[in-house]
C-alpha positions in Angstrom: 50.3 -157.0 -101.2 48.7 -154.0 -102.9 50.0 -152.5 -106.1 50.5 -148.7 -105.8 51.0 -146.2 -108.6 54.4 -144.5 -108.3 52.8 -141.2 -108.7 50.8 -142.0 -105.5 53.9 -143.0 -103.7 55.5 -139.7 -104.6 52.3 -137.6 -103.6 51.8 -139.5 -100.3 55.5 -139.3 -99.3 55.5 -135.5 -100.0 52.4 -135.2 -97.9 54.0 -137.1 -95.1 57.1 -135.1 -95.2 55.1 -131.8 -95.1 53.1 -133.1 -92.2 56.3 -133.6 -90.2 57.7 -130.1 -90.9 59.4 -130.2 -94.4 58.9 -127.1 -96.6 56.8 -127.9 -99.6 59.7 -127.7 -102.2 61.9 -129.7 -99.9 59.2 -132.4 -99.4 58.8 -132.5 -103.2 62.5 -133.2 -103.8 62.8 -135.9 -101.3 59.5 -137.5 -102.4 60.7 -137.5 -105.9 63.7 -139.6 -104.9 61.7 -142.0 -102.8 59.4 -142.6 -105.7 62.1 -143.1 -108.2 63.8 -145.7 -106.0 60.5 -147.6 -105.7 60.0 -147.4 -109.4 63.4 -149.0 -110.0 62.9 -151.7 -107.4 65.5 -150.2 -105.0 63.2 -150.7 -102.0 66.0 -150.0 -99.4 66.1 -146.4 -100.7 62.4 -146.0 -101.1 59.6 -146.1 -98.6 61.8 -148.1 -96.2 63.4 -144.7 -95.3 60.2 -142.6 -95.1 59.3 -143.1 -91.5 62.9 -142.3 -90.5 62.8 -139.0 -92.5 59.5 -138.1 -90.8 60.7 -138.9 -87.2 64.0 -137.1 -87.7 62.1 -134.0 -89.0 60.1 -134.0 -85.8 63.1 -134.4 -83.5 65.2 -131.9 -85.4 67.9 -134.3 -86.5 67.2 -133.2 -90.1 66.1 -129.6 -90.9 63.2 -129.5 -93.3 63.0 -125.6 -93.8 66.5 -124.6 -94.6 67.8 -123.1 -97.9 71.1 -124.7 -99.1 73.9 -122.1 -99.6 75.6 -122.4 -103.0 79.0 -120.9 -103.9 81.7 -121.3 -106.5 85.1 -120.6 -105.0 87.0 -121.8 -108.0 85.9 -122.0 -111.6 85.7 -125.7 -111.6 84.4 -126.3 -107.9 80.9 -125.7 -106.6 80.3 -126.1 -102.9 76.8 -126.5 -101.3 76.2 -126.2 -97.6 73.1 -128.2 -96.9 72.7 -126.6 -93.5 71.9 -130.0 -92.0 69.0 -130.4 -94.2 68.2 -133.2 -96.9 70.7 -134.0 -99.6 68.2 -134.0 -102.4 67.3 -130.3 -102.3 70.9 -129.3 -101.8 72.0 -131.2 -104.8 69.2 -129.6 -106.8 70.3 -126.1 -105.8 73.9 -126.9 -106.8 73.6 -128.9 -109.9 72.9 -126.1 -112.4 76.0 -124.2 -111.5 78.1 -127.4 -111.4 76.8 -128.2 -114.9 77.8 -124.7 -116.1 81.2 -125.0 -114.5 81.9 -128.4 -116.1 80.8 -127.1 -119.6 83.1 -124.1 -119.1 86.1 -125.9 -117.7 85.7 -129.5 -119.1 85.5 -130.9 -115.7 84.1 -129.8 -112.4 83.5 -131.0 -108.8 80.3 -130.5 -106.8 80.7 -130.9 -103.1 77.7 -131.1 -100.8 78.5 -130.8 -97.2 76.5 -130.9 -93.9 73.7 -133.0 -95.4 71.4 -135.8 -94.4 71.9 -139.3 -96.1 71.3 -139.2 -99.8 70.3 -142.9 -99.9 70.4 -143.7 -103.7 73.7 -142.1 -105.0 73.0 -143.1 -108.5 69.8 -141.0 -108.4 72.1 -138.0 -108.5 74.7 -139.1 -111.0 71.8 -140.1 -113.3 70.8 -136.4 -113.4 74.3 -135.4 -114.3 74.2 -137.8 -117.2 70.8 -136.8 -118.4 72.3 -133.4 -118.8 74.9 -134.8 -121.2 77.9 -135.1 -118.8 79.6 -138.1 -117.2 79.0 -138.1 -113.5 80.8 -139.9 -110.6 79.5 -139.8 -107.1 80.8 -140.7 -103.6 79.3 -140.6 -100.2 79.9 -142.0 -96.7 77.7 -143.2 -94.0 77.7 -144.3 -90.4 80.6 -146.7 -89.6 79.8 -150.3 -90.0 82.6 -151.8 -92.1 85.7 -153.4 -90.5 89.0 -153.5 -92.3 90.1 -156.8 -93.8 91.4 -159.0 -90.9 89.9 -156.6 -88.3 86.8 -156.2 -86.3 86.3 -152.4 -85.6 83.8 -150.4 -87.5 85.8 -147.8 -89.4 84.0 -147.0 -92.6 80.5 -146.7 -93.8 79.1 -148.7 -96.6 80.5 -145.8 -98.7 78.9 -146.2 -102.1 80.3 -145.2 -105.4 78.1 -144.3 -108.5 79.0 -143.7 -112.2 76.7 -142.6 -114.9 77.5 -141.8 -118.6 75.1 -140.3 -121.2 73.9 -142.0 -124.4 73.9 -138.7 -126.3 70.1 -138.6 -126.4 69.2 -137.5 -122.9 69.4 -141.1 -121.4 71.9 -143.4 -119.9 74.5 -145.5 -121.7 75.7 -147.0 -118.5 75.1 -146.6 -114.7 76.1 -148.5 -111.7 75.7 -147.7 -108.1 77.2 -150.0 -105.5 78.3 -150.2 -101.9 82.0 -150.7 -101.3 80.8 -152.9 -98.5 79.9 -156.6 -99.4 76.2 -155.7 -98.8 74.0 -152.8 -97.7 73.2 -152.9 -94.0 69.6 -152.8 -94.7 69.7 -156.3 -96.3 70.9 -157.7 -92.9 68.2 -155.9 -90.9 65.7 -157.1 -93.5 67.0 -160.7 -93.0 66.8 -160.4 -89.3 63.2 -159.2 -89.5 62.3 -162.0 -91.7 64.2 -164.6 -89.5 66.6 -165.6 -92.3 70.3 -166.3 -92.1 72.6 -164.2 -94.3 75.1 -165.6 -96.9 78.8 -166.1 -95.8 81.1 -163.2 -96.7 78.7 -160.5 -95.7 79.7 -159.8 -92.1 81.8 -160.7 -89.0 80.7 -161.0 -85.5 82.0 -158.8 -82.6 85.1 -160.9 -82.3 85.9 -160.6 -86.0 84.8 -164.1 -86.9 82.7 -164.6 -90.1 79.0 -165.2 -89.4 75.8 -166.0 -91.2 73.6 -164.9 -88.2 72.2 -161.5 -88.8 71.9 -160.8 -85.0 75.7 -161.5 -84.7 76.4 -159.5 -87.8 74.5 -156.5 -86.4 76.7 -156.8 -83.2 79.8 -157.0 -85.3 80.6 -155.3 -88.6 80.2 -155.7 -92.3 83.1 -156.5 -94.5 84.3 -154.9 -97.8 83.3 -156.3 -101.1 86.3 -158.1 -102.7 88.5 -157.8 -99.6 91.3 -155.4 -99.8 90.1 -154.1 -103.3 86.7 -153.0 -101.8 88.5 -151.8 -98.7 90.6 -149.5 -100.8 87.6 -148.2 -102.8 85.8 -147.5 -99.5 88.8 -145.5 -98.2 88.9 -143.5 -101.4 85.2 -142.7 -101.1 85.6 -141.7 -97.4 88.5 -139.3 -98.2 86.5 -137.6 -100.9 83.1 -137.6 -99.2 84.3 -136.4 -95.9 87.6 -134.7 -96.7 86.3 -132.6 -99.8 82.9 -131.5 -98.5 83.3 -130.6 -94.8 81.1 -133.6 -93.8 82.3 -135.7 -91.0 84.0 -139.2 -91.1 82.0 -142.2 -90.9 83.4 -142.8 -87.5 81.5 -139.7 -86.2 78.1 -140.4 -87.7 75.3 -141.9 -85.4 73.2 -144.7 -86.9 71.4 -143.2 -89.9 67.8 -144.3 -89.0 68.0 -143.4 -85.3 65.0 -141.1 -84.7 67.0 -138.6 -82.5 70.6 -137.4 -82.1 72.9 -135.2 -83.9 72.5 -134.5 -87.5 74.1 -136.9 -90.0 76.4 -134.1 -91.2 77.5 -136.3 -94.3 79.1 -135.2 -97.5 78.4 -136.1 -101.1 81.1 -135.5 -103.6 80.6 -135.5 -107.4 82.9 -135.2 -110.4 81.4 -134.0 -113.7 83.2 -134.5 -117.0 82.1 -133.1 -120.4 82.5 -135.9 -123.0 82.7 -133.3 -125.7 86.3 -132.9 -124.7 87.0 -136.2 -126.6 85.8 -136.5 -130.3 86.3 -140.3 -129.7 84.0 -140.6 -126.8 80.7 -141.6 -128.5 82.5 -144.0 -130.9 84.4 -145.8 -128.1 81.3 -146.1 -125.9 79.3 -147.4 -128.9 81.9 -150.0 -129.7 81.9 -151.3 -126.2 78.1 -151.3 -125.9 77.9 -153.3 -129.2 80.4 -155.8 -128.0 78.5 -156.3 -124.8 75.1 -156.6 -126.5 76.5 -159.2 -128.9 77.4 -161.5 -126.0 74.2 -163.3 -125.2 73.1 -162.8 -121.6 75.3 -159.9 -121.0 74.2 -156.2 -120.6 75.5 -152.8 -120.1 74.7 -151.9 -116.4 71.8 -149.5 -116.1 71.2 -149.1 -119.8 67.6 -149.4 -121.1 66.0 -149.4 -117.7 62.4 -148.7 -117.7 61.0 -147.4 -114.3 57.7 -149.1 -113.3 54.6 -147.0 -113.1 53.1 -149.2 -110.5 54.8 -151.3 -107.8 53.9 -153.8 -105.1 54.2 -152.4 -101.6 53.7 -154.5 -98.5 50.5 -153.9 -96.7 52.1 -152.8 -93.4 54.5 -150.4 -95.2 51.8 -148.7 -97.3 49.6 -148.4 -94.1 52.5 -146.8 -92.3 53.0 -144.4 -95.3 49.4 -143.2 -95.3 49.4 -142.9 -91.6 52.5 -140.7 -91.8 50.8 -138.6 -94.4 47.8 -138.1 -92.1 49.9 -137.1 -89.1 
């Protein structure tokens, strides 16, 4: 398995996206997200998605040459129409105005609608925190999660992300998790590797618990922590679909299918200026110190150091370079 510089991953990914029809600035934004995911070990949101991006650019399922439309209909609300393009460039276009709105109003919302899947949601809330604000993010996906006690696919994996600033341009805390028990990609990867999956990840088509990835893919995922995760997933769905103009998870075709209708997903962000509370830094510091004093414990996401070089499976890197040369 070769080691590849993250800078090479970003450059080659951008080249692949351009070769399949993405405008240079759009390719650069998406490639930056791919490279960051690889640098942080989030392989499911990295090169794992590149082939899908390229094939969907060719088929027209995602538009790679559109300019997002940004508007501010209320002082504390910024809306971006991604025009069925990628989520990353749409967020980039909307973020400066959303930051301005949050600093003026204390809080603000950024709604990105009619977008492709954003993959790593924390990638976006991290940018909010690096600008000195608290960021919360919500997005939905194609339906794959059944209600507790049920078997029908109603919700997507519907992640929720939270990032808070450390006051010095970095992160004090960040987490990004699926409200499903597991990401669907982990089941497809288990199937490809011929491995079983742990109990509690999925049910079969009849609603029975299963450890067989084949049966899980015919059935549905379950929510993390049962009804608690189900409630969070519903909250994410309501905000991500209801507040952005994107569609419900029920109406999204499988995310990696090379052809079909655009994803038409929404990503909804809440930005909060911690300067509203003189106690914010002190309370956060008190919490961080208590966690650090407990041996073996850590604040999620704090002190992360992105790798400059990562291992990439031979077949995946060969595919990446092939896509770049298309």
